[in-house]
N, C-alpha and C positions, 0 to 999 in steps of 0.2 A: 343502549345502541354509540351513545356518547364513551364510552368508556372505553369502546372496544376499537373505536374509532383511537383511542388518544393512545394503547396502548397501541397497536398499529403503528401508529407513526413513528414514535419511540424505536421500533424494533426498526421500523427502516433505515430512522438517523445512524444505529447502533450499526447496525449492515452499512451503511454509506462508508460512515468514518471508520469500521475495519478495513474497508475497500480501500482509503486512500493513502491508511498507515501498511497496507501490504504492499501497492502498489510504491511508494517511498520506498520503502526496502524492496522491494526487487532492484530499481533504475539504482540504487545506491551500489547494491551487489554487483550489478553491473556495471559501472562507476568503475570499484574496485577492479574484478575483472579484466579490463579493458587499461586500464591502468598497469594493473602489472602482462598484460600479454604485452605492450608498450615497451616497459623494462625488458622484457628481457629480446624483441627484439636488436635493442641498443646492441645489448649487454653481448 
């Protein structure tokens, strides 16, 4: 039982960290897109 709980806990941490990385990458992409659209408007 203990081992099962431990592995589940580790899996949960891994999935959460993956979600955080995905969210960060998405926000970076969005920022880049915003910057490019802003530059296009000026020129």
